[in-house]
C-alpha positions in Angstrom: -0.2 -0.1 0.2 2.7 2.2 0.1 2.3 3.2 -3.7 -1.5 4.1 -2.5 -0.9 6.3 0.1 1.3 8.8 -2.6 1.3 8.8 -6.2 4.0 7.1 -8.1 7.0 9.1 -8.7 6.7 10.3 -12.1 10.0 11.7 -14.5 10.0 13.8 -17.9 12.4 11.9 -20.6 13.2 12.9 -23.7 13.3 10.5 -26.5 15.7 10.9 -29.6 14.1 7.7 -31.9 16.0 7.4 -35.3 13.4 7.8 -38.0 13.5 4.0 -39.3 12.9 2.9 -35.6 10.3 5.3 -34.4 7.9 3.1 -35.3 8.8 0.1 -33.9 9.7 1.8 -30.7 6.5 3.7 -30.3 5.0 0.3 -31.0 6.6 -1.2 -28.1 5.8 1.6 -25.5 2.1 1.5 -26.2 2.1 -2.5 -25.7 3.7 -1.5 -22.3 1.3 1.5 -21.7 3.3 3.2 -19.1 4.2 6.2 -21.0 2.2 9.9 -21.7 3.4 11.6 -24.8 3.4 15.2 -24.8 2.2 17.4 -27.6 5.3 19.0 -29.2 3.1 20.2 -32.1 0.4 21.7 -30.3 0.3 24.9 -32.6 0.6 22.9 -35.7 -2.5 22.1 -37.7 -3.7 18.5 -37.9 -3.4 18.5 -41.8 0.4 20.1 -41.8 2.0 17.1 -39.3 4.5 14.9 -41.0 2.4 11.6 -40.8 -0.9 12.9 -42.0 -1.0 10.8 -44.9 -0.7 7.4 -43.3 -3.5 8.5 -40.6 -5.8 9.2 -43.7 -4.7 5.9 -45.1 -5.8 4.2 -41.6 -9.1 5.8 -41.7 -9.4 4.9 -45.2 -8.9 1.3 -43.8 -11.4 1.8 -41.1 -14.2 2.9 -43.5 -13.5 -0.4 -45.3 -13.5 -2.4 -42.1 -17.0 -0.6 -40.9 -18.3 -1.2 -44.3 -17.4 -5.4 -44.3 -18.8 -5.2 -40.7 -22.0 -3.4 -41.6 -22.6 -6.4 -43.9 -21.5 -8.8 -41.4 -24.4 -7.3 -39.5 -26.9 -7.8 -42.4 -26.3 -11.6 -42.3 -26.4 -11.8 -38.3 -22.9 -12.5 -38.0 -21.0 -11.0 -35.3 -17.4 -9.9 -34.9 -16.2 -12.9 -32.8 -15.1 -12.4 -29.0 -11.7 -13.1 -28.8 -8.8 -12.3 -26.3 -6.0 -12.3 -28.9 -3.9 -9.5 -29.3 -2.1 -8.9 -32.3 1.1 -6.9 -32.7 1.1 -3.5 -34.6 2.1 -4.7 -38.1 5.1 -3.0 -39.7 4.5 -0.2 -42.1 5.2 -1.9 -44.9 2.3 -4.6 -44.0 0.1 -1.4 -44.5 0.1 -2.1 -48.1 -1.0 -5.9 -47.7 -4.0 -4.7 -45.4 -5.0 -2.3 -47.9 -4.8 -4.1 -50.7 -6.8 -7.4 -48.7 -9.5 -4.8 -47.4 -9.8 -3.0 -50.9 -10.5 -6.3 -52.6 -12.9 -7.7 -49.9 -15.0 -4.6 -50.0 -15.1 -4.4 -54.1 -16.1 -8.1 -54.2 -18.6 -7.5 -51.7 -20.0 -4.2 -53.7 -20.0 -6.1 -56.8 -21.7 -9.2 -55.6 -24.2 -6.8 -53.4 -25.0 -5.1 -56.9 -25.5 -8.4 -59.0 -28.1 -9.6 -56.1 -29.6 -6.2 -55.8 -30.1 -6.5 -59.9 -31.4 -10.2 -59.8 -33.4 -9.1 -56.6 -34.9 -6.5 -58.5 -35.8 -8.8 -61.7 -37.0 -11.4 -59.4 -39.5 -9.3 -58.0 -40.5 -7.5 -60.9 -41.3 -11.3 -62.2 -43.1 -12.2 -58.7 -45.0 -8.9 -59.3 -45.9 -10.0 -63.2 -46.9 -13.4 -61.6 -49.2 -12.2 -59.2 -50.3 -9.8 -61.8 -51.3 -12.3 -64.6 -52.8 -14.9 -61.9 -54.9 -12.2 -60.0 -56.5 -11.1 -64.0 -56.9 -14.5 -64.7 -58.8 -15.5 -61.6 -61.0 -11.8 -62.1 -62.1 -12.4 -66.0 -62.6 -16.1 -65.3 -65.2 -15.2 -62.7 -66.9 -12.8 -64.3 -67.0 -14.4 -67.8 -68.8 -17.4 -65.7 -71.5 -15.0 -64.5 -71.8 -13.8 -68.1 -73.1 -17.4 -69.0 -71.0 -16.7 -72.4 -68.9 -19.4 -74.0 -65.3 -19.7 -72.8 -63.7 -18.6 -75.8 -65.0 -14.6 -75.5 -61.8 -12.3 -75.4 -61.3 -10.2 -72.2 -63.3 -6.8 -73.7 -66.2 -9.2 -74.4 -66.0 -10.7 -70.6 -65.8 -6.7 -69.3 -68.6 -5.8 -71.2 -70.6 -8.6 -69.9 -69.5 -8.3 -66.6 -69.5 -4.5 -65.9 -70.8 -2.1 -68.5 -75.0 -2.6 -69.8 -75.6 -2.3 -73.5 -76.7 1.5 -74.1 -77.8 3.5 -77.3 -79.9 1.0 -78.8 -77.7 -2.2 -78.0 -74.2 -1.0 -79.4 -71.6 -2.5 -76.9 -69.0 0.0 -75.3 -65.5 -0.8 -75.9 -63.4 -0.8 -73.0 -59.5 -0.8 -72.4 -58.0 -1.9 -69.1 -54.3 -1.5 -67.5 -52.7 -3.7 -64.9 -50.0 -3.2 -62.4 -48.9 -3.3 -58.7 -49.2 -0.5 -56.1 -48.1 -0.6 -52.2 -50.8 -1.5 -50.0 -50.9 1.7 -48.0 -51.5 3.9 -51.0 -54.6 2.1 -52.1 -56.6 4.4 -50.4 -55.8 7.6 -52.0 -54.9 5.8 -55.3 -58.6 4.9 -55.4 -59.8 8.3 -54.3 -57.9 10.0 -56.8 -58.7 8.0 -59.6 -62.7 8.4 -58.8 -62.0 12.4 -58.6 -59.9 12.4 -61.5 -61.6 10.6 -64.1 -65.3 11.7 -62.7 -66.1 8.2 -62.0 -65.7 7.2 -65.6 -63.3 4.2 -64.4 -63.9 0.9 -62.7 -61.3 -0.3 -60.2 -60.6 -3.8 -58.9 -58.1 -4.4 -56.1 -56.7 -7.8 -54.9 -54.3 -8.0 -52.3 -51.1 -10.0 -52.5 -50.9 -12.4 -49.3 -47.2 -13.4 -49.8 -44.9 -10.2 -48.6 -42.5 -9.1 -50.9 -38.7 -8.2 -50.3 -37.1 -4.8 -50.9 -34.2 -5.5 -53.4 -32.3 -2.0 -51.7 -33.1 -2.4 -48.2 -34.4 -6.1 -47.8 -37.3 -4.9 -45.8 -40.9 -6.5 -46.4 -43.1 -4.6 -48.5 -47.0 -5.5 -49.0 -48.4 -4.9 -52.0 -51.4 -5.7 -54.6 -52.5 -6.4 -57.7 -55.2 -3.8 -59.4 -56.9 -3.5 -62.8 -58.7 -0.6 -64.0 -61.1 -0.6 -66.7 -61.9 2.6 -68.7 -62.9 3.9 -72.1 -61.3 6.2 -74.6 -57.5 7.4 -75.0 -57.8 10.5 -72.9 -59.0 8.4 -70.0 -56.0 6.1 -70.6 -53.4 9.0 -70.5 -55.0 10.3 -67.3 -55.0 6.8 -65.3 -51.3 6.1 -66.9 -50.1 9.6 -65.2 -51.8 9.3 -61.8 -50.1 5.6 -61.8 -47.0 7.3 -62.6 -47.5 9.5 -59.5 -48.6 6.8 -56.7 -45.4 5.3 -58.2 -47.6 2.1 -59.2 -45.7 -0.5 -61.3 -47.5 -1.1 -64.3 -47.2 -4.5 -66.2 -48.6 -5.9 -69.7 -51.8 -8.0 -69.4 -52.8 -10.0 -72.5 -56.1 -9.8 -73.8 -57.1 -13.7 -74.2 -56.8 -16.0 -71.6 -54.5 -18.9 -73.4 -52.2 -15.9 -74.2 -52.1 -15.2 -70.3 -51.6 -18.9 -69.7 -48.5 -19.2 -71.7 -47.1 -16.0 -70.5 -47.3 -17.0 -67.0 -45.5 -20.1 -67.8 -42.7 -18.4 -68.9 -42.6 -16.1 -65.9 -42.7 -19.2 -63.6 -39.7 -20.7 -65.9 -37.5 -17.5 -65.5 -38.1 -17.6 -61.5 -37.0 -20.8 -61.2 -33.6 -20.0 -62.9 -33.4 -16.7 -61.2 -34.0 -18.6 -57.5 -30.9 -20.6 -58.4 -28.8 -17.9 -59.3 -29.8 -15.9 -56.3 -28.9 -19.1 -54.0 -25.4 -19.3 -55.6 -24.9 -15.5 -55.3 -26.1 -15.8 -51.3 -23.8 -18.8 -51.2 -21.1 -16.7 -53.0 -21.3 -13.8 -50.5 -21.9 -16.2 -47.5 -18.4 -17.6 -48.0 -16.8 -13.9 -48.4 -18.2 -12.9 -45.1 -17.3 -15.9 -43.5 -13.5 -15.7 -44.4 -13.6 -12.0 -43.4 -15.6 -12.9 -40.2 -12.6 -15.0 -39.1 -9.7 -11.8 -39.3 -11.6 -8.8 -38.9 -11.3 -8.8 -34.8 -7.6 -8.6 -35.5 -7.8 -6.3 -38.6 -9.9 -3.6 -36.5 -7.2 -3.5 -33.4 -4.1 -3.8 -36.1 -5.5 -0.9 -38.0 -6.4 1.0 -34.5 -2.9 0.7 -33.6 -1.3 1.7 -36.7 -3.4 4.6 -36.3 -2.6 5.4 -32.3 0.9 4.8 -33.3 1.3 7.5 -36.2 -0.9 9.8 -33.9 1.7 9.7 -31.5 4.3 10.3 -33.8 2.6 13.3 -35.2 3.2 14.7 -31.8 7.1 14.6 -32.1 9.3 17.1 -33.4 11.1 16.1 -36.7 14.9 16.9 -36.8 15.8 17.1 -40.8 19.1 17.4 -40.1 20.2 13.9 -38.4 16.6 12.2 -39.5 15.0 11.7 -36.5 12.2 12.2 -34.1 12.7 14.4 -30.5 9.5 13.4 -28.3 9.0 13.8 -24.5 6.8 11.6 -22.2 5.7 11.2 -18.5 6.5 7.9 -16.7 6.8 6.3 -13.7 10.6 6.2 -12.3 9.9 2.5 -11.3 9.7 1.7 -14.9 12.4 3.5 -16.5 14.3 0.0 -17.0 11.1 -1.5 -19.1 10.9 2.0 -21.2 14.7 1.5 -22.2 14.3 -2.1 -22.9 11.0 -1.3 -25.2 13.2 1.5 -27.0 16.1 -1.4 -27.4 13.5 -4.0 -28.6 12.0 -1.6 -30.8 15.5 -0.8 -32.4 16.2 -4.7 -33.1 12.6 -5.2 -34.8 13.4 -2.1 -37.2 17.1 -3.2 -37.9 18.5 0.2 -37.3 21.8 0.1 -36.3 22.0 3.5 -34.6 20.7 3.5 -30.8 17.9 5.9 -29.9 19.0 7.9 -27.0 16.5 8.6 -23.7 17.3 11.2 -21.1 15.5 12.3 -17.7 14.7 16.1 -17.7 13.9 17.9 -14.2 11.6 20.5 -14.8 9.3 23.1 -12.8 6.1 21.7 -14.6 3.8 19.7 -12.5 3.8 16.0 -13.5 0.6 14.2 -13.8 -0.7 11.9 -11.2 -0.6 8.2 -11.1 -1.7 5.4 -8.5 -1.3 1.8 -9.3 -4.7 0.1 -8.9 -5.9 -3.4 -9.0 -9.9 -4.3 -9.7 -10.3 -4.0 -5.9 -8.7 -0.7 -5.3 -10.2 0.7 -8.5 -13.5 1.7 -7.6 -12.6 3.6 -4.5 -9.9 5.8 -6.5 -12.5 6.4 -9.2 -14.7 7.6 -6.0 -12.1 9.9 -5.2 -11.6 11.0 -8.4 -15.0 11.9 -9.0 -14.4 14.9 -6.6 -11.1 16.1 -8.0 -7.8 14.5 -9.1 -5.0 14.2 -6.0 -1.8 16.6 -6.9 1.4 15.0 -7.8 2.9 13.2 -4.5 -0.6 14.5 -2.6 -1.8 12.0 0.2 -4.4 9.9 -1.2 -7.6 9.4 0.1 -8.6 6.3 -1.4 -6.4 4.4 0.8 -8.9 5.5 3.8 -12.2 5.3 1.6 -11.7 1.4 1.5 -12.7 1.2 5.3 -14.6 4.5 5.7 -16.8 4.7 3.1 -18.9 1.2 3.6 -18.5 2.0 7.1 -20.7 4.7 7.3 -22.6 3.7 4.8 -23.4 1.0 7.3 -24.0 3.5 10.3 -26.8 4.6 8.0 -28.1 1.5 6.8 -27.7 -1.3 10.1 -29.9 -3.8 9.8 -28.7 -7.4 9.6 -31.0 -8.4 7.3 -30.9 -5.8 4.6 -26.8 -5.8 4.8 -27.0 -9.6 4.4 -29.1 -9.6 0.9 -26.7 -6.6 -0.1 -23.6 -8.6 0.6 -25.0 -11.8 -1.1 -25.7 -9.9 -4.0 -21.8 -8.3 -3.6 -20.8 -11.8 -3.5 -22.8 -13.2 -6.4 -21.0 -10.1 -8.7 -17.6 -10.8 -7.5 -17.7 -14.7 -8.0 -19.2 -14.2 -11.4 -16.9 -11.1 -12.3 -15.4 -12.9 -15.4 -18.7 -13.5 -17.1 -20.2 -10.5 -16.2 -17.7 -8.1 -17.3 -16.7 -10.2 -20.5 -20.2 -10.0 -21.6 -21.5 -7.0 -23.4 -24.5 -5.8 -21.2 -25.9 -2.4 -22.7 -27.8 -1.7 -19.6 -25.8 1.4 -18.2 -26.9 0.9 -14.5 -26.0 -3.0 -14.3 -22.7 -2.0 -15.8 -22.3 0.6 -12.7 -22.8 -2.1 -10.2 -20.5 -4.7 -11.9 -17.6 -2.1 -11.8 -18.4 -1.2 -8.1 -19.0 -4.5 -6.9 -16.4 -4.8 -4.0 -17.8 -1.5 -2.8 -21.7 -3.3 -2.4 -19.8 -6.4 -1.0 -18.0 -4.4 1.7 -21.0 -2.2 2.3 -23.1 -5.1 2.9 -20.8 -6.6 5.0 -20.5 -3.5 7.3 -24.1 -2.7 7.8 -24.3 -6.6 8.8 -21.6 -5.6 11.6 -23.7 -2.2 12.3 -27.3 -4.3 12.2 -25.7 -6.3 15.1 -24.7 -3.4 17.5 -28.3 -1.9 16.7 -29.7 -5.6 17.1 -32.3 -4.8 13.9 -33.1 -7.9 11.7 -35.8 -6.5 9.6 -37.2 -4.3 12.4 -37.0 -7.1 15.0 -34.3 -7.7 17.7 -32.5 -11.1 18.5 -32.1 -12.6 21.7 -28.6 -14.2 21.4 -27.4 -14.1 24.7 -30.8 -13.3 26.9 -31.7 -10.1 28.5 -29.6 -7.9 31.3 -33.4 -7.0 32.3 -35.2 -8.9 35.3 -38.7 -8.7 36.0 -40.0 -8.0 39.7 -43.8 -7.6 38.9 -46.2 -10.2 39.7 -48.4 -12.0 36.9 -51.5 -10.2 38.3 -49.8 -7.1 37.8 -48.7 -7.6 34.6 -52.1 -8.8 33.5 -53.9 -5.5 34.6 -51.5 -2.9 33.4 -51.1 -1.6 29.9 -47.4 -0.7 30.4 -44.9 -1.0 33.2 -42.2 1.2 34.1 -38.5 -1.0 34.6 -36.1 1.3 36.7 -32.6 0.1 35.9 -31.7 0.6 39.5 -34.2 -2.1 40.5 -34.6 -4.3 37.5 -31.0 -4.6 36.0 -29.3 -7.5 36.9 -25.9 -6.5 37.9 -25.4 -10.0 40.0 -25.7 -12.3 37.5 -25.4 -10.7 34.3 -23.3 -8.0 33.2 -24.7 -5.4 30.2 -25.6 -7.2 27.1 -22.6 -8.9 25.4 -23.0 -7.6 21.8 -25.3 -4.6 20.6 -28.4 -3.2 22.2 -30.1 -5.4 24.7 -33.2 -7.0 22.4 -35.8 -5.7 25.5 -35.9 -2.6 23.7 -37.1 -3.7 21.1 -40.6 -4.0 23.2 -40.4 -0.4 25.2 -42.2 2.7 24.4 -39.0 4.9 24.8 -37.0 2.8 22.5 -36.7 5.8 20.0 -35.7 8.1 22.8 -32.6 5.9 23.9 -31.5 5.0 20.2 -31.9 8.5 19.2 -29.8 9.8 22.3 -27.2 7.0 21.5 -27.0 7.5 17.6 -26.9 11.0 17.8 -23.9 11.2 20.2 -22.1 8.2 18.0 -22.4 10.3 15.0 -20.7 13.2 16.8 -18.1 11.0 18.0 -17.5 9.7 14.3 -17.8 12.8 12.3 -15.3 14.8 14.4 -13.0 11.5 14.8 -13.0 11.2 10.6 -12.5 15.1 10.7 -9.3 15.1 12.9 -8.0 12.2 11.0 -8.2 14.5 8.1 -6.3 17.5 9.4 -3.6 14.6 10.8 -3.1 13.7 7.2 -2.5 17.2 6.3 0.8 16.9 8.4 2.1 14.5 5.8 1.6 16.6 3.0 3.4 19.5 4.8 6.3 17.3 5.6 6.3 15.5 2.1 6.4 19.3 0.3 8.7 20.6 3.1 7.0 23.3 4.1 7.7 22.9 7.6 6.3 26.2 8.6 2.7 25.6 7.7 3.1 22.8 10.4 3.4 25.7 13.2 0.9 28.1 11.5 -1.4 25.8 10.2 -1.5 22.4 11.4 -0.9 23.0 14.7 -3.7 25.5 15.3 -6.1 23.8 13.3 -5.8 20.6 15.5 -6.3 23.0 18.7 -9.2 24.6 17.4 -11.0 21.6 16.7 -9.9 19.6 19.8 -10.3 23.0 22.3 -14.0 22.7 21.0 -15.4 19.8 19.6 -12.7 17.4 20.8 -13.8 18.7 24.4 -17.6 17.7 23.3 -16.6 14.1 22.5 -14.7 14.2 26.1 -18.2 15.2 27.8 -19.7 12.6 26.0 -17.3 10.0 27.3 -17.4 11.4 30.9 -21.0 11.3 31.1 -21.3 7.5 29.9 -19.0 6.2 32.0 -19.2 8.3 35.6 -22.7 8.4 35.9 -26.0 5.4 36.5 -29.0 5.4 37.3 -28.6 6.1 40.9 -27.9 9.7 39.9 -29.9 10.0 37.2 -31.5 13.5 38.2 -28.0 15.1 38.4 -26.8 13.7 34.9 -25.6 16.8 32.9 -27.3 17.8 29.8 -24.0 17.9 27.1 -26.0 20.2 24.9 -27.1 23.1 27.5 -23.4 22.6 29.2 -22.1 23.1 25.6 -23.7 26.5 25.0 -23.2 27.3 28.3 -19.5 27.1 27.4 -19.7 29.9 25.3 -22.3 32.0 26.9 -20.1 31.9 30.0 -23.0 31.0 32.0 -22.1 28.8 34.7 -24.6 27.3 37.7 -22.3 25.6 41.0 -24.1 23.2 43.0 -24.4 23.4 46.8 -22.0 20.9 47.8 -19.1 19.7 46.1 -19.8 16.3 46.8 -22.3 16.3 43.9 -19.3 15.8 41.4 -19.2 11.9 42.4 -22.1 9.9 41.6 -21.9 7.5 44.7 -22.5 10.3 47.5 -26.1 10.5 46.6 -29.0 7.8 47.8 -29.7 5.4 48.0 -25.7 4.6 47.8 -24.7 7.4 49.0 -25.5 9.6 52.6 -27.1 12.9 50.3 -30.0 13.8 48.2 -30.6 15.3 45.1 -32.1 18.4 46.8 -29.2 18.4 49.7 -26.8 18.4 47.0 -28.4 20.8 44.9 -27.4 19.2 41.3 -29.4 19.2 38.3 -28.7 19.0 34.5 -27.1 22.3 34.4 -25.1 22.7 37.1 -21.3 22.0 37.0 -20.5 18.2 37.5 -16.7 18.2 37.6 -14.4 20.6 39.9 -12.8 23.5 38.0 -15.2 23.4 35.1 -15.3 27.0 34.7 -11.6 27.5 34.4 -11.3 24.5 32.1 -13.7 25.6 29.8 -12.7 29.2 29.8 -9.2 28.4 29.0 -10.5 26.1 26.1 -12.3 29.1 24.3 -9.5 31.2 24.9 -7.0 28.7 23.1 -10.1 28.0 20.2 -10.1 31.9 19.8 -6.4 32.5 19.5 -5.8 29.9 17.1 -8.1 32.1 14.5 -5.9 35.2 14.5 -2.7 32.5 13.9 -4.6 30.9 11.0 -5.1 34.0 9.4 -1.8 35.9 10.0 1.0 34.2 10.5 1.3 32.5 7.5 0.7 35.1 4.8 3.7 37.2 6.6 6.2 34.4 7.3 6.0 33.4 3.5 6.4 37.3 2.9 9.3 37.7 5.1 11.0 34.4 3.3 10.5 35.8 -0.4 12.1 38.9 0.7 14.7 37.3 2.4 15.7 35.3 -0.8 15.3 38.5 -3.0 17.9 39.9 -0.7 20.3 37.2 -1.0 19.5 37.1 -4.9 20.8 40.7 -5.1 24.0 40.3 -3.2 24.9 37.4 -5.5 24.0 39.9 -8.5 26.4 42.7 -7.1 29.0 39.9 -6.1 29.3 38.5 -9.9 28.6 41.8 -11.5 25.6 41.1 -13.1 22.8 43.5 -13.8 20.0 40.9 -14.1 18.6 37.6 -13.3 19.4 36.3 -17.1 22.7 37.9 -16.9 23.7 36.3 -13.8 22.2 32.7 -15.2 24.5 33.2 -18.1 27.6 33.8 -15.9 27.0 30.4 -14.1 26.5 28.7 -17.4 29.2 26.2 -18.0 30.6 26.6 -21.9 28.7 24.1 -24.0 27.9 20.7 -22.9 30.1 18.0 -21.4 30.3 14.8 -23.4 31.8 11.7 -21.4 32.5 8.4 -23.4 31.8 5.3 -21.9 33.5 1.7 -21.9 32.2 0.8 -24.9 34.3 3.7 -26.8 31.5 5.0 -28.4 32.3 8.9 -29.5 30.4 11.9 -28.3 27.0 12.9 -29.6 26.1 16.7 -29.9 23.0 16.9 -28.4 20.1 18.8 -30.3 16.6 20.0 -29.8 16.4 19.9 -26.2 14.0 22.4 -24.6 15.7 25.3 -22.6 13.2 24.7 -19.9 15.0 21.8 -18.4 18.1 21.6 -16.2 20.4 18.7 -15.4 19.6 16.2 -17.3 21.2 12.3 -17.4 21.2 10.5 -20.8 21.5 6.9 -21.4 21.6 5.4 -25.0 19.2 2.5 -25.0 19.3 2.2 -21.6 22.5 0.2 -21.8 24.4 0.4 -18.5 28.2 2.1 -19.1 27.4 3.0 -22.7 27.1 6.6 -23.3 26.5 9.2 -20.4 25.7 13.1 -21.1 25.8 15.7 -18.6 24.3 19.3 -19.3 23.4 22.3 -17.5 20.5 24.7 -18.9 18.6 27.6 -18.0 16.0 27.3 -15.3 12.5 28.6 -15.4 12.2 31.8 -13.5 10.0 31.3 -10.1 6.7 31.9 -9.9 5.6 35.7 -8.9 4.9 36.4 -5.5 2.0 38.2 -5.1 1.3 38.7 -1.2 -2.5 40.1 -1.6 -3.8 37.0 -3.5 -1.7 35.0 -0.5 -3.4 37.0 2.4 -6.8 36.8 0.3 -6.7 32.8 0.2 -5.5 32.4 3.7 -8.5 34.7 4.9 -11.0 32.2 2.9 -9.1 29.1 4.2 -9.4 30.6 8.1 -13.4 31.3 7.4 -13.9 28.1 5.7 -12.2 25.8 8.1 -13.6 27.7 11.5 -17.3 27.8 10.1 -17.0 24.0 8.3 -15.8 22.8 11.8 -19.3 23.5 13.1 -21.4 23.2 9.8 -19.4 19.4 9.2 -19.8 18.4 12.6 -23.5 19.5 12.3 -23.6 17.6 9.2 -22.2 14.3 10.4 -25.6 14.3 12.2 -27.1 12.7 9.0 -25.4 9.4 10.4 -28.3 9.6 13.1 -30.9 10.8 10.7 -30.9 8.3 8.0 -30.1 5.4 10.4 -33.5 6.6 12.1 -35.2 6.7 9.1 -34.2 3.6 8.0 -35.0 2.0 11.0 -38.4 3.5 10.9 -39.3 2.6 7.4 -38.4 -1.1 8.1 -40.5 -1.4 11.1 -43.8 0.3 9.1 -43.1 -1.7 6.6 -43.1 -4.9 9.1 -46.1 -3.8 11.2 -48.5 -2.5 8.4 -47.8 -5.2 6.1 -46.5 -8.7 7.0 -47.8 -8.2 10.6 -51.1 -7.4 9.5 -51.0 -10.1 7.1 -50.3 -12.6 10.1 -53.0 -11.3 12.4 -55.6 -12.2 9.7 -57.8 -15.2 10.7 -58.6 -17.2 7.5 -58.8 -20.7 8.1 -58.5 -21.7 4.4 -57.1 -19.0 2.5 -54.7 -17.9 5.5 -51.5 -19.8 3.7 -52.3 -18.1 0.3 -52.7 -14.4 2.1 -49.6 -14.9 3.9 -47.8 -16.2 0.6 -49.0 -12.9 -1.0 -48.2 -10.3 2.0 -44.6 -11.9 2.1 -44.3 -11.4 -1.7 -45.4 -7.5 -1.1 -43.3 -7.7 1.7 -40.2 -8.6 -0.1 -40.5 -6.7 -3.2 -41.0 -3.3 -1.0 -37.7 -4.3 0.7 -35.8 -4.7 -2.0 -37.3 -1.6 -3.7 -37.4 0.9 -0.9 -35.4 -0.3 1.8 -32.4 -1.8 -0.2 -32.2 0.2 -3.4 -33.9 3.8 -2.6 -32.9 3.7 0.7 -29.1 2.3 -0.4 -29.1 5.0 -2.8 -30.1 7.3 -0.6 -27.3 6.4 2.3 -24.8 6.2 -0.6 -25.0 9.6 -1.8 -24.9 11.2 1.8 -21.6 9.0 2.4 -20.5 10.5 -0.7 -20.9 13.5 0.7 -19.1 13.5 3.9 -16.0 11.9 2.4 -16.0 14.9 -0.5 -17.0 17.7 1.4 -16.1 16.9 5.5 -13.4 14.5 5.2 -11.3 15.6 2.2 -11.7 19.0 2.5 -9.3 19.3 5.8 -6.3 17.9 3.8 -6.8 17.3 0.1 -6.9 19.3 -2.7 -7.4 17.9 -5.4 -5.9 20.1 -8.2 -3.6 17.3 -10.6 -4.2 15.9 -13.7 -4.5 12.3 -14.4 -1.7 9.9 -16.0 -2.8 9.5 -19.5 -0.4 6.8 -20.8 -0.3 5.6 -24.3 -1.7 2.1 -24.0 -2.9 -0.3 -26.8 -5.5 -1.7 -24.3 -7.7 0.9 -25.3 -7.7 -0.4 -28.4 -8.8 -3.8 -27.8 -12.3 -3.3 -28.4 -13.4 -4.6 -32.3 -15.4 -1.9 -32.7 -15.3 0.8 -35.3 -17.1 4.5 -34.3 -19.5 5.2 -37.1 -18.1 8.5 -38.8 
């Protein structure tokens, strides 16, 4: 846990990569995933960088892969899940990948084009078949009704079926048009024909029972066959235009039944041939997709890795004179050897003979924050990072959150039954974590619970413990060890009394039994004043836990002061903060423990009221008892010689010697800490800054310098010193080094004893000292801390409030639902009623008490850690270490653009 207490020590490194080996080296660093590159070309447009053409090629490959993936989804074929992690291919392999993708894409597009044309032809033939079939049935029906011989032509059939003889028996000559129209357009089509042709047309429509397939989209389309009879060329032209407007497809239909039958036979033959061709086309397409499906997972990962490498190389500076790339990166100090090994391996893979150079650089830029976490500690670190990322090497609250977070949650959620259910759910998530994390579940809430499985497990476990302390099991108490109270009432008294009073001095068994061994005595479950007793206990417990956690936060701040060598902060900030809190709220906790330890039932009338005494402490209001013996509880009857009236004590009188003097001294010390917090730090830092400036002026005068820049130039070495190593290599002149770094140590490929370079460079100018800004900031901190101690202590009372709410909701659910079901006297239906009531009780318990109350307690616990605890020592002004890592490229999915 040492590395978890503070973030990892980071260093800024500069890499000199040969152009031939740069790709392989960056690839190896990506596989390692512990190097964060800095963008040295932030002012350069993305289209003006060196490797923009390679990135465009990668994007083109991604486009082709997206097309292949889309075609796979059309055939319900998924990208296979695999744990394989292929290496990033060499740059020359990009040509092979591009050729492969181009071949598959062109083949799929050609197959799709042919299949679409065949499907369109198949659809047209199918529609023509339906038109011939439906019209044949139509004319056969009307021909039989007319009673004419079967050889009549279609016009005569239509005349016999639809038109009566007019104008002296002369038959009217009719024409007709047949076609297919979508089903949803039929009503509008029929109305348009009626109004446009003024009712001089006759429409017959019959729906095609079999759904047709759209050749473009593959969706099902429902259509129907229509036939329109009309008279004259003018109506014929008008009907055709209406059909074109409604996108109806017209087909030729012979006039005689024999011709229609012959055409239908030809259509059926062509449909059979097309079916065979379509099946062969589909089989060929399936074979192409199957071969692509086997490799697409690796292809996607390879392309994403290539693209990530070139994006990283675009962040480097290119030096044309030496044909190398210069990069700057952050990396943990402990993995420098691994980084050097990766560079050496990259050089070997590329076949380059020139070594790559890595050297550490000192700078005043704040390094990123990096914590080494595992699957258990990751969720707790995420909770802290949601508030703010820790500053570099700042104390990490997540280490303490592992215990304090589930414990404070359990204080508000204390119930053994509910905690056990939550514990079982968390245990199931932990046991099945491999299958749950590997499954692609789209439910965001469930994915969040899987990610927080360990904190759910701990919250359930701690709730089991606090439930035992509260002695709550689904709002009922468990009598494991037997109550410590004894009854002195007769059975007659018990039967005749609605309620009885049990005085602890008479009915608490101190002889044969002591206090209940674990948690609250179960007899409190049956008492009328249970809420009064538990409220007092939980309220005091909340204050004790709250002040203790805040004091812990203040004490953690001393580790930050020592680590960052702010020793003066210990005297002018840490000590006053501790004294202020201890003199007020530490004294409050002491009063609580004194009351619990020194007073018993015999002197209950003189028991002090902590709240009133705490208020009187600030009002300087004190009432003394008549006798000093009142300070001793044993002096009061029945065990002592005095009664309350003689002692003159009550809940507001002083209850220990020199109470007034001690409390006055504590208030004076707390008040004295406020000006120290406000004034000492700014003026001390100002004095230190003035002393540094006077020392710098003295050095300038001694060296004959007129400015800080000239002073640095006078102290700068003449050039760079280069030493040869044991391998006898000659010196290398370093170039492209930023002027903001000093004292760099160089190693070539991490080789021990190969080449070492020592450099001295200009230091950055010190930050300007602004006394006004510092004073205002310290004033805000002082006001926030002093007022925060009061408000934060009151804020911890939410532990008591939510615990009370949870217990009362649980009791109401038990009393008004389950108990009512058990009291029902139903000899035959009782079992069914109890079963139904239990089901409702279980559902409400899970939904209300576990989910809603659990979420409420979780959010309140989050607030207590973020505001009350972390504000005492945690700044959270850092930024996360974001390494170049190929693990982010392991997801075989491509975003649509």
